[in-house]
C-alpha positions as CSV (number, residue, x, y, z in Angstrom):
1,X,117.6,122.2,149.0
2,X,120.1,121.4,146.1
3,X,122.2,118.8,147.8
4,X,120.8,115.3,147.8
5,X,121.2,112.9,150.7
6,X,124.2,110.7,149.7
7,X,125.0,107.1,150.7
8,X,128.5,107.1,151.6
9,X,131.0,108.9,153.9
10,X,134.5,109.5,152.8
11,X,137.6,109.7,155.3
12,X,141.3,111.0,154.8
13,X,143.8,108.7,155.4
14,X,143.0,105.2,157.0
15,X,143.8,101.9,155.2
16,X,140.7,99.9,154.6
17,X,140.5,96.6,156.4
18,X,141.5,93.8,154.3
19,X,137.8,92.2,154.5
20,X,138.5,90.0,151.2
21,X,140.6,87.5,152.8
22,X,137.8,86.1,154.5
23,X,135.0,86.8,152.2
24,X,135.1,86.3,148.6
25,X,133.3,89.4,147.2
26,X,133.1,88.0,143.7
27,X,131.1,85.2,144.9
28,X,128.6,87.5,146.5
29,X,128.0,89.4,143.2
30,X,127.8,86.3,140.8
31,X,124.2,86.2,139.7
32,X,124.8,82.3,139.0
33,X,125.5,81.8,142.7
34,X,122.5,80.2,144.2
35,X,124.0,79.0,147.4
36,X,121.5,78.6,150.3
37,X,121.9,81.6,152.9
38,X,121.1,79.3,155.7
39,X,124.8,78.6,156.6
40,X,126.0,82.1,156.0
41,X,127.2,84.3,159.0
42,X,124.4,86.6,159.0
43,X,121.5,84.3,158.0
44,X,118.2,84.9,159.9
45,X,119.4,88.3,160.7
46,X,118.0,91.7,159.8
47,X,119.8,95.0,158.9
48,X,118.7,98.4,158.2
49,X,121.2,100.3,156.1
50,X,120.5,104.0,155.8
51,X,121.5,106.0,152.6
52,X,121.9,102.8,150.7
53,X,120.9,104.2,147.3
54,X,124.5,104.4,146.1
55,X,128.2,104.2,147.1
56,X,129.3,102.9,150.5
57,X,125.7,102.3,151.6
58,X,124.6,100.3,148.5
59,X,127.8,98.2,148.4
60,X,127.1,97.5,152.2
61,X,123.5,96.4,151.4
62,X,124.9,94.2,148.8
63,X,127.5,92.5,151.0
64,X,125.2,92.2,153.9
65,X,122.7,90.3,151.8
66,X,125.4,88.2,150.3
67,X,126.3,87.0,153.9
68,X,122.7,86.0,154.4
69,X,121.0,89.1,156.1
70,X,117.7,90.4,155.2
71,X,118.5,94.1,154.3
72,X,116.2,97.1,154.8
73,X,117.4,99.3,151.9
74,X,116.7,102.9,152.8
75,X,116.7,105.7,150.3
76,X,115.5,109.4,150.3
77,X,112.6,108.5,147.9
78,X,110.6,105.5,147.0
79,X,111.8,105.8,143.5
80,X,115.5,105.7,144.7
81,X,115.0,102.9,147.1
82,X,113.3,100.8,144.3
83,X,116.0,101.6,142.0
84,X,118.5,100.5,144.5
85,X,116.8,97.3,145.1
86,X,116.6,96.6,141.2
87,X,120.3,97.2,140.9
88,X,121.0,94.8,143.8
89,X,119.0,92.0,142.3
90,X,120.8,92.7,139.0
91,X,124.1,92.3,141.1
92,X,122.9,88.8,142.0
93,X,121.1,89.5,145.5
94,X,117.9,87.5,146.0
95,X,114.9,89.6,146.0
96,X,113.3,88.0,149.1
97,X,116.1,89.3,151.1
98,X,115.5,93.0,150.3
99,X,112.9,95.6,151.5
100,X,112.9,99.1,150.2
101,X,112.4,101.8,152.6
102,X,112.0,105.6,151.9
103,X,112.4,108.8,154.1
104,X,114.0,112.1,153.5
105,X,116.2,112.8,156.5
106,X,115.9,116.4,156.0
107,X,112.3,116.0,157.6
108,X,112.6,114.4,161.2
109,X,108.8,113.3,160.7
110,X,109.8,111.1,158.1
111,X,112.7,109.6,160.1
112,X,110.1,108.9,162.7
113,X,107.8,107.4,160.3
114,X,110.5,105.1,159.2
115,X,111.4,103.8,162.5
116,X,107.7,103.2,163.1
117,X,107.6,101.1,160.1
118,X,110.6,99.1,161.2
119,X,109.1,98.6,164.8
120,X,105.9,97.2,163.2
121,X,107.4,94.7,160.9
122,X,110.6,93.8,162.6
123,X,110.2,93.2,166.2
124,X,114.0,92.2,166.3
125,X,116.6,94.2,164.3
126,X,120.2,92.9,164.4
127,X,121.9,95.6,162.6
128,X,121.5,99.5,162.3
129,X,124.1,100.9,159.8
130,X,123.8,104.7,160.0
131,X,125.5,105.7,156.8
132,X,123.4,108.3,155.3
133,X,125.2,111.6,154.8
134,X,124.9,114.8,152.9
135,X,127.7,117.2,151.8
136,X,127.0,120.5,153.4
137,X,125.6,123.1,151.2
138,X,127.6,126.2,150.0
139,X,125.6,128.3,152.1
140,X,124.0,127.9,155.5
141,X,120.9,126.0,154.8
142,X,118.2,125.1,157.5
143,X,115.7,122.4,157.3
144,X,111.9,122.7,158.0
145,X,112.9,121.4,161.5
146,X,115.1,124.4,161.9
147,X,118.5,122.4,161.9
148,X,121.5,122.8,159.6
149,X,121.2,120.3,156.8
150,X,124.5,118.5,157.5
151,X,123.8,118.3,161.2
152,X,120.4,116.9,160.7
153,X,120.9,114.4,158.0
154,X,124.4,113.0,159.3
155,X,123.8,113.1,163.1
156,X,120.3,114.0,164.2
157,X,118.6,111.4,162.0
158,X,120.9,108.6,163.2
159,X,120.4,109.9,167.0
160,X,116.7,109.8,166.5
161,X,116.8,106.4,164.7
162,X,118.8,104.9,167.4
163,X,116.5,105.8,170.1
164,X,113.2,104.9,168.2
165,X,114.7,101.6,167.4
166,X,116.0,100.7,170.8
167,X,113.2,98.1,171.5
168,X,113.9,96.0,168.2
169,X,117.7,96.3,168.8
170,X,117.3,95.4,172.3
171,X,115.2,92.4,171.5
172,X,117.7,91.1,169.1
173,X,120.0,90.0,172.1
174,X,123.3,91.0,170.5
175,X,122.6,93.7,168.0
176,X,125.0,96.2,166.7
177,X,124.8,99.8,165.6
178,X,127.7,100.9,163.1
179,X,128.0,104.6,162.5
180,X,129.9,105.5,159.3
181,X,131.9,108.4,160.2
182,X,134.9,110.3,159.0
183,X,138.5,111.0,160.0
184,X,137.6,114.7,159.6
185,X,135.8,114.6,162.9
186,X,139.2,115.1,164.4
187,X,139.5,118.6,162.7
188,X,136.1,119.7,164.1
189,X,134.8,121.3,167.2
190,X,131.1,121.6,168.6
191,X,129.8,125.3,168.2
192,X,127.7,124.7,171.4
193,X,126.1,128.1,171.2
194,X,125.2,128.0,167.4
195,X,125.4,124.3,166.2
196,X,123.9,125.1,162.8
197,X,126.7,127.8,162.4
198,X,124.4,130.5,161.2
199,X,126.6,133.2,162.6
200,X,129.8,132.0,160.9
201,X,129.3,129.3,158.3
202,X,131.9,127.0,156.6
203,X,130.6,124.0,154.6
204,X,133.8,121.8,155.6
205,X,133.3,123.0,159.2
206,X,129.6,122.0,159.3
207,X,130.2,118.7,157.7
208,X,133.0,118.0,160.2
209,X,131.1,118.9,163.1
210,X,128.5,116.4,162.1
211,X,130.9,113.7,161.9
212,X,132.3,114.7,165.4
213,X,128.8,114.6,166.8
214,X,128.0,111.1,165.2
215,X,131.2,109.9,166.6
216,X,130.8,111.4,170.2
217,X,127.3,110.0,170.6
218,X,128.0,106.5,169.6
219,X,128.4,105.1,172.9
220,X,125.0,106.7,174.1
221,X,123.3,104.7,171.1
222,X,123.9,101.4,173.2
223,X,122.9,102.1,176.9
224,X,124.3,99.8,179.5
225,X,122.3,96.6,179.9
226,X,120.4,97.0,176.5
227,X,122.3,94.2,175.1
228,X,123.4,96.5,172.0
229,X,126.9,97.5,170.8
230,X,127.5,100.6,168.9
231,X,130.9,101.5,167.2
232,X,131.9,104.1,164.8
233,X,134.5,103.9,161.9
234,X,136.3,105.5,159.0
235,X,135.7,103.5,156.0
236,X,138.7,105.0,154.2
237,X,138.9,107.6,151.5
238,X,136.7,106.3,148.8
239,X,135.3,107.3,145.3
240,X,131.6,108.5,146.3
241,X,129.7,111.5,145.9
242,X,131.3,113.0,149.0
243,X,134.9,112.7,147.4
244,X,135.0,116.4,146.3
245,X,135.0,117.4,149.7
246,X,138.5,115.8,149.9
247,X,139.8,116.8,146.6
248,X,141.7,113.4,146.3
249,X,141.5,110.1,144.3
250,X,139.5,107.6,146.4
251,X,139.3,103.7,146.4
252,X,136.2,101.8,145.2
253,X,133.2,102.2,147.4
254,X,133.3,98.4,147.8
255,X,136.3,98.6,149.8
256,X,134.9,101.1,152.3
257,X,131.8,98.8,152.5
258,X,134.0,95.9,153.3
259,X,135.3,97.8,156.3
260,X,131.7,98.6,157.4
261,X,130.6,95.0,157.2
262,X,133.7,93.6,159.0
263,X,132.3,95.4,162.0
264,X,128.9,93.9,161.5
265,X,130.1,90.3,161.8
266,X,129.3,88.4,164.9
267,X,132.8,86.9,164.5
268,X,134.4,90.4,164.9
269,X,135.0,91.4,168.3
270,X,134.2,95.1,168.9
271,X,134.2,97.5,171.9
272,X,131.2,99.7,172.6
273,X,131.7,103.1,171.9
274,X,135.0,102.8,170.2
275,X,135.9,104.3,166.7
276,X,137.9,101.9,164.3
277,X,140.0,102.6,161.2
278,X,141.7,99.9,159.3
279,X,139.9,97.3,161.3
280,X,141.7,98.4,164.5
281,X,140.6,100.8,167.3
282,X,141.9,104.2,166.5
283,X,142.4,107.6,168.2
284,X,139.6,110.1,168.1
285,X,139.3,113.8,168.8
286,X,139.8,114.4,172.5
287,X,136.3,115.6,173.1
288,X,134.8,112.5,172.0
289,X,135.9,110.8,175.1
290,X,134.9,113.6,177.6
291,X,132.0,112.3,179.5
292,X,130.4,115.8,180.0
293,X,130.7,116.6,176.5
294,X,129.1,113.4,175.4
295,X,126.1,114.3,178.0
296,X,125.9,117.9,176.6
297,X,125.7,116.6,173.1
298,X,122.8,114.1,174.0
299,X,120.9,116.9,175.6
300,X,121.3,119.2,172.7
301,X,120.3,116.3,170.3
302,X,117.3,115.5,172.2
303,X,116.3,119.2,172.2
304,X,116.7,119.5,168.4
305,X,114.9,116.5,167.4
306,X,111.9,117.7,169.8
307,X,109.2,115.5,170.9
308,X,109.8,113.0,168.2
309,X,112.3,111.3,170.4
């Protein structure tokens, strides 16, 4: 596979929430800042950020750590995870707040191993940020699991993670799942009979479908009574590795990360299953709200991830 797993999702038009009004981003990146994390908003909380090797994912990890969280920094390989952590430390993050984790999401077995590692070492997980994404290849490409690359990396991995991490998320008491989606989901449709689009492939359609699936499945990631809240968002059009898909000028990745982190804060009120743009609830593709389609998608996703769920 020629396309690497990326750590940012771009979107089209929404204005990023002005997170800097309440958080001094400069203060969080100043290596001279030795302020104790005990009094910070996310102190004593643990967050897993997928696709945190660069872009919005890396900036999200930086901001969450700056707010006091212990951050599990996921990347595709051990080398990429270690490099991401080194850069975070160089940016002023305390090393004891960071844990590197590696898993190639084009292999569902590695997603399952990642989840098992988290469950073993972190009985309570406060935040799961499903940020990892890949630009769909030029040609239809299937993973060893038999799934389209973008569908598996961008959606099925998040679906599987949220199921396998349900126990530590529930144990946290007020955990949140934040899915980094895209406004492109509004242009998509689910190809139920050919979800990997083998018969008629378009890289834009494949990517948009993966974002539609992630947005549509968000509510299911926080079952009633679990104590977990799940939301999705458009972080705004940012200058990340996915920008060529949009062909426009993007804002700094830190701005997209600020929109993500705002939804992670316990002081931010969010509604389970809702989709956010610019800090407010926004309209989704109509199919996202259809309960029958939601159930159909969950059934399909369970079939595609197989026994690992």
